[in-house]
N, C-alpha and C positions, 0 to 999 in steps of 0.2 A: 574241647578242647581239639582243632585241627592239627594234625603232624602229617608232615611232607617233606621228601627229600628233594623235591624242586624248589627254585626260587620264587615261585609265585603259585598260587592256586586259582586252577582255571574257572571262571565266572564270578571270582571275587577281586576286590580292589582292595589292597593295602592303605588303610588310612593313617595309620600311627606305627612307629618303628620304637621298638624298646631295647634290643641290642641284643648281645649273647646271654644265652642262658645255658645252664649245664648241669649235668647230674652224674654222681657216679657210683660205683658200688666196688669195694673190696671183697674177694671172697678168697679163703684159703681150701687147700685140699682135705677131704676127708679120709682118714686112714680105710674105712670100709670100701670107699668109691676107688683108692688106689690099688688094693688088692684085687677089685673086679677089674681095674683098668690094665693091671698086670696080667689076668689070663685074657683078656681081649687081644692083648699085643701077642701074645703067642698063637691064638686062635684065629685072630682078625675080627672083624665086624665093629658097628656102632659101641662107642664110649658111652652109653644112655646116662650115667651117674655124671660125666662131664656136661653133657647135653644138658641135663635139668638145671646144672650148676649154671652154668653159662645163660640159659633161658632165665632163670629167677633173677640172675645179677643184672640182666638188659631191661627186665621187667622195672626192677627196683631203680635203676639208674633213671630209666625213662619218668616213672612217676615223680623222682626230685626233681628233673628238669621241667617237667609240667607243673608242679606245684611253685617254681621259681617265676614262670611264665605268668601263672596266675597271679601271683602277688604283684607282678607288673602292670596287671590290668589286661593282659594279652589275652586273645581267645584263637590265637594258632602260632605253631612253630614252624618255620621253613628253613629249608636246606639242613635238615636233620641228618648228624653223622654220627657214627658209632665207631668207638676205637677200644683196642684191648692194650695191655702191656703186662710185662711182668713186674711185680713190685720187688718181691723177694724169692726165696726158694720156697717154690709149693704156694705161693700167693699171686693173684692177678687183678687187675683193675679192670671194670668195664666202664668205658666213658662215653657218654651222650652229648652233642652239644648244638645247638641252631639258632636262630634269631628269632626274637620273640616280637609278634605283630598283632595288630589289632586289624581284622578284615571284616568287609561288610559287602 
């Protein structure tokens, strides 16, 4: 599966268009990560626990989008975009979407 954030794939022709595909993952904060994040807020630095959480969420959301594209018969997703939003106190959604196509 080819994934790109541009509208075309250089050297390929889009021969079929299947429409919007999407995937999401909603994750809640972990008490252990919150404690460590609190320490980091005092001394500064990367919040590695949250970096891992977002990375895992992004991967899971992307896998769900790819599965949906494969179900349509697509072999590529163009114009891929990511978005995050707060769902509730301590929980956030990672959302990914794009246009499923077949390229040759």
